[in-house]
C-alpha positions as CSV (number, residue, x, y, z in Angstrom):
1,M,26.6,5.5,26.5
2,P,23.4,3.5,26.2
3,L,20.9,4.0,23.5
4,V,19.3,7.1,23.2
5,N,16.0,8.6,21.9
6,T,16.1,11.7,19.4
7,T,14.9,14.5,21.7
8,E,18.3,16.3,22.4
9,M,19.9,15.5,19.0
10,F,17.0,17.1,17.7
11,K,17.0,19.9,19.6
12,K,21.1,20.6,18.7
13,A,20.2,20.1,15.2
14,Y,17.6,22.7,14.8
15,T,19.6,25.2,16.7
16,G,22.8,24.3,14.5
17,G,21.5,24.1,11.3
18,Y,22.0,20.5,10.8
19,A,20.3,17.0,10.1
20,I,21.2,13.7,11.8
21,G,21.8,11.2,9.3
22,A,18.7,8.0,10.1
23,F,20.2,5.1,8.2
24,N,18.2,1.9,7.2
25,V,19.9,-1.1,8.6
26,N,19.5,-4.9,7.4
27,N,22.9,-7.1,8.8
28,M,25.9,-6.6,10.5
29,E,28.2,-5.0,8.1
30,I,25.8,-2.4,7.5
31,V,25.2,-1.6,11.0
32,Q,29.4,-1.8,11.4
33,G,29.8,0.7,8.1
34,I,27.9,3.3,9.8
35,T,28.6,3.3,13.4
36,E,32.5,3.3,12.2
37,A,32.0,6.2,9.8
38,C,29.7,8.2,12.6
39,S,32.5,7.4,15.6
40,E,35.3,8.5,13.2
41,L,33.8,11.9,12.6
42,K,31.8,12.2,15.7
43,A,28.7,12.4,14.6
44,P,25.2,11.5,16.3
45,V,23.4,8.7,14.3
46,I,19.5,7.2,13.7
47,L,20.0,3.6,13.2
48,Q,16.5,2.7,11.7
49,V,14.9,-1.0,11.0
50,S,11.7,-1.1,9.2
51,A,9.0,-3.5,8.9
52,G,10.8,-5.7,6.2
53,A,13.5,-5.4,7.8
54,R,12.6,-6.8,11.1
55,K,11.0,-9.9,8.9
56,Y,14.0,-10.5,7.2
57,A,16.7,-10.6,9.9
58,N,14.5,-10.9,12.9
59,H,13.7,-8.2,15.8
60,T,16.4,-9.9,18.4
61,Y,19.0,-10.1,15.5
62,L,18.8,-6.5,14.8
63,T,18.7,-5.0,18.6
64,K,21.4,-7.1,19.6
65,L,23.7,-5.7,16.8
66,V,22.5,-2.2,17.8
67,E,23.6,-2.8,21.0
68,A,26.7,-4.0,19.7
69,A,27.6,-1.2,18.2
70,V,26.7,1.2,21.0
71,I,29.4,-1.1,23.0
72,E,31.9,-0.2,20.2
73,N,31.4,3.1,20.0
74,P,30.8,4.9,23.4
75,D,31.1,8.1,22.7
76,I,28.4,8.8,20.2
77,P,25.1,8.9,20.6
78,I,23.2,6.3,18.7
79,A,19.1,5.9,18.2
80,L,17.3,2.8,17.5
81,H,14.4,3.8,15.5
82,L,11.3,2.1,13.7
83,D,11.1,3.3,10.1
84,H,7.8,3.5,8.8
85,G,5.8,1.4,11.6
86,P,2.0,0.9,9.9
87,S,0.3,0.1,13.0
88,Y,-0.1,1.0,16.7
89,E,0.5,-3.5,17.7
90,L,3.8,-3.0,15.6
91,C,5.4,0.2,17.6
92,K,4.3,-1.1,21.1
93,D,6.0,-4.2,19.9
94,C,9.1,-1.9,19.1
95,I,9.3,0.1,22.2
96,D,8.4,-3.0,24.2
97,G,11.3,-4.8,22.5
98,G,13.9,-1.9,23.4
99,F,13.7,0.6,20.6
100,T,14.1,4.1,21.5
101,S,12.2,6.0,18.8
102,V,9.6,5.0,16.8
103,M,7.3,6.5,13.3
104,F,4.1,5.9,13.0
105,D,3.3,6.2,9.4
106,G,-0.8,6.6,9.2
107,S,-0.2,8.9,5.9
108,S,-2.4,7.0,4.1
109,K,-5.3,6.5,6.5
110,P,-8.0,9.5,6.0
111,Y,-6.7,12.5,8.3
112,E,-8.7,11.7,11.7
113,E,-7.4,8.1,11.9
114,N,-4.1,9.0,11.2
115,V,-4.5,11.7,13.8
116,E,-6.1,9.4,16.4
117,E,-3.3,6.2,16.1
118,A,-0.6,8.8,16.0
119,R,-2.0,9.8,19.2
120,K,-2.3,6.6,20.6
121,V,1.3,5.3,19.8
122,A,2.8,8.8,21.2
123,Q,0.7,8.4,24.5
124,Y,2.2,4.7,25.4
125,A,5.7,5.5,23.9
126,H,6.4,8.7,26.1
127,K,5.6,6.5,29.3
128,Y,8.7,4.5,28.2
129,N,11.1,7.9,27.4
130,V,10.5,6.6,23.6
131,T,10.3,9.7,20.6
132,V,7.6,9.8,18.2
133,E,7.8,10.5,14.5
134,A,4.7,10.7,12.2
135,E,4.0,11.5,8.7
136,L,1.5,14.2,6.8
137,G,1.3,14.2,2.9
138,Q,2.2,11.0,0.9
139,L,5.6,10.4,-0.6
140,A,5.3,8.4,-3.9
141,G,7.6,5.7,-4.8
142,I,8.9,2.0,-3.7
143,E,11.3,1.0,-0.7
144,D,10.8,-2.1,1.3
145,E,7.4,-2.3,2.5
146,V,6.6,1.1,1.2
147,S,5.0,1.6,-2.2
148,V,2.8,4.4,-3.4
149,D,1.8,5.3,-6.9
150,A,2.7,8.8,-8.2
151,D,-0.9,10.0,-9.0
152,K,-1.7,8.9,-5.0
153,A,1.1,11.2,-3.7
154,H,0.5,14.4,-2.4
155,F,2.2,17.4,-0.8
156,T,2.0,18.0,3.2
157,D,-1.0,20.9,3.6
158,P,1.1,23.5,6.0
159,A,-2.5,24.3,7.3
160,Q,-3.2,21.1,9.2
161,V,0.3,20.9,11.1
162,Q,-0.4,22.6,13.9
163,D,-3.6,20.8,14.7
164,F,-2.0,17.8,13.8
165,V,1.1,18.2,16.4
166,T,-1.0,19.6,19.0
167,R,-3.6,16.8,19.2
168,T,-1.2,14.0,18.3
169,G,1.5,15.0,20.7
170,V,4.3,13.5,18.6
171,D,8.0,14.6,18.7
172,S,8.4,15.0,15.0
173,L,6.7,15.3,11.9
174,A,7.9,13.8,8.3
175,I,6.9,16.0,5.7
176,A,6.1,15.4,2.0
177,I,8.3,18.2,-0.2
178,G,8.9,16.0,-3.3
179,T,10.9,13.6,-2.0
180,S,10.2,10.0,-3.2
181,H,11.2,6.7,-1.8
182,G,13.6,4.3,-3.8
183,A,15.8,4.7,-6.9
184,Y,13.4,6.0,-9.0
185,K,12.3,9.4,-8.1
186,F,11.9,11.2,-11.4
187,K,11.3,10.6,-14.7
188,P,13.9,11.2,-17.2
189,G,14.1,15.0,-18.1
190,Q,12.2,16.0,-15.3
191,K,14.0,18.3,-13.2
192,P,14.0,17.1,-9.5
193,Q,12.6,19.9,-7.1
194,L,11.5,20.4,-3.7
195,R,8.9,22.9,-2.4
196,F,11.2,24.7,0.1
197,D,8.3,27.1,0.2
198,I,6.2,24.7,2.4
199,L,8.8,23.5,4.4
200,K,9.1,27.4,5.3
201,E,5.5,27.9,6.2
202,V,5.8,24.7,8.2
203,A,8.5,25.9,10.1
204,E,6.7,29.1,10.7
205,R,3.7,27.6,12.1
206,L,5.7,24.8,14.3
207,P,8.6,27.0,15.4
208,G,11.5,25.1,16.7
209,F,9.9,21.7,16.0
210,P,12.2,19.2,14.1
211,I,11.1,17.8,10.5
212,V,11.9,14.7,8.8
213,L,12.7,14.3,5.0
214,H,12.2,10.8,4.1
215,G,13.0,9.5,0.5
216,A,16.0,11.4,0.9
217,S,19.0,9.4,-1.1
218,S,20.6,11.2,-3.9
219,V,21.3,7.9,-5.7
220,I,24.7,8.6,-6.5
221,P,25.4,8.3,-10.2
222,E,28.7,6.5,-9.9
223,F,26.9,3.7,-8.2
224,V,24.2,3.6,-11.0
225,Q,26.6,3.5,-13.4
226,Q,29.0,0.5,-11.5
227,I,25.9,-1.7,-11.0
228,N,24.7,-1.4,-14.8
229,Q,28.5,-1.7,-16.0
230,Y,28.9,-4.9,-13.8
231,G,25.6,-6.9,-15.3
232,G,22.7,-4.4,-13.6
233,Q,19.8,-3.1,-15.1
234,M,19.0,0.3,-13.5
235,P,18.0,2.5,-16.1
236,D,16.9,6.2,-15.2
237,A,17.4,5.7,-11.8
238,I,17.6,9.4,-10.2
239,G,17.3,11.0,-6.9
240,I,17.4,14.2,-4.9
241,P,20.4,16.6,-5.6
242,E,22.4,16.6,-2.3
243,E,22.8,20.5,-2.6
244,M,18.9,20.7,-1.9
245,L,19.1,18.6,0.9
246,R,21.9,20.5,2.6
247,E,19.9,23.5,2.1
248,A,16.5,21.8,4.0
249,A,19.3,20.7,6.6
250,K,20.2,24.6,7.4
251,M,16.1,25.0,7.8
252,A,13.9,22.9,9.6
253,V,14.8,19.8,9.0
254,C,16.8,17.6,11.8
255,K,16.2,14.2,10.2
256,I,17.1,13.0,6.8
257,N,16.7,9.4,6.3
258,V,19.1,7.3,3.5
259,D,18.5,4.0,2.5
260,S,18.7,3.3,-1.2
261,D,22.1,4.9,-1.7
262,L,23.5,2.5,1.1
263,R,22.0,-0.3,-0.9
264,L,23.8,0.9,-4.3
265,A,26.6,1.2,-2.9
266,M,26.7,-2.1,-1.1
267,T,25.5,-3.7,-4.3
268,A,27.9,-1.4,-7.0
269,T,30.9,-2.9,-4.6
270,I,29.3,-6.8,-4.7
271,R,28.9,-6.7,-8.1
272,K,32.4,-5.7,-9.2
273,Y,33.9,-7.7,-6.7
274,F,32.2,-10.9,-8.3
275,A,33.5,-9.6,-11.9
276,E,36.8,-9.3,-10.9
277,N,37.0,-12.0,-8.6
278,P,35.5,-14.9,-10.2
279,S,36.8,-17.5,-8.2
280,H,36.5,-16.4,-4.9
281,F,33.3,-17.9,-3.1
282,D,34.0,-16.9,0.6
283,P,31.4,-14.1,1.8
284,R,33.8,-12.2,3.9
285,Q,35.8,-11.7,0.9
286,Y,33.1,-9.4,-0.8
287,L,31.2,-8.3,2.3
288,G,34.4,-6.7,3.8
289,P,34.8,-4.4,1.1
290,A,30.7,-3.7,0.6
291,R,31.1,-2.9,4.6
292,T,33.8,-0.3,3.7
293,A,31.5,1.0,0.5
294,I,29.1,1.9,3.4
295,K,31.4,3.1,5.7
296,N,32.5,5.8,3.1
297,M,29.2,6.3,1.7
298,V,28.1,7.6,5.5
299,E,31.2,9.8,6.2
300,H,30.3,11.1,2.6
301,K,26.9,12.3,3.4
302,I,27.6,13.4,7.1
303,N,30.3,15.9,5.3
304,V,28.4,16.9,2.4
305,V,24.8,16.7,3.3
306,L,24.0,16.5,7.0
307,G,26.5,18.6,8.7
308,C,26.9,16.9,11.8
309,A,30.3,15.7,12.1
310,G,31.9,16.7,15.5
311,K,28.3,17.1,17.1
312,A,28.3,13.9,19.4
């Protein structure tokens, strides 16, 4: 099966009451761990690449890694997606370079500018059967090249969604309902909460339309504790409760982004390995267990949060 766009994935997810996992990839072990888990559980998957990942690993290396994953896992649908594309030029470059889905993130721009650039991206992408995600509202937090102060974040206004989708022609919409980028989503003592009322109203205004949640890592405490136990310094790292994400997936949310949880699982495993094996220096020795940790994390997300096992 060649790379696919997200159209059929999202149609099935919407009607089936589950979500597709969109996992950020930066290197070979992450790609392998994600796709091995999805293949074993027969789950469709979106492998997404940020602008920062392209700078780190190079566009060509990343696309070839994903192409290899497609060859090795022919029985599951795999989409290659640009995460948080800040400009038309970057989105076009990824479309021309083999991506099957792109996100244009104009959430920090004035509304009319966001509309115009998203429309321009969608017009170009659709000529090549590439699907487009855009964003209304703005998430707080820091992850990769996305950095938004809490006082500048704002929830999505449901009154804008119909106008935005109609005028832009985008295929899915990322909304802000209380998720946040990075591993420090909430202050100590602050109760995590998602605005399901906004999600419900958006779904009523856009019936059948795929909604996306960014900043949806749960920052699983066992990995934070393990990082801190083996020399890390991550006090007060708090994420989104998984039961809230599962509830969102039963509604209109068809795509849930996961990045920080992958980073935490990988880093915690490597820190522990180094502490227990101080004489080892072969990268394969510690990257192997790290790859397994990625695989286990993705399996957990599929079973507990996404509900997409057996949906390939």
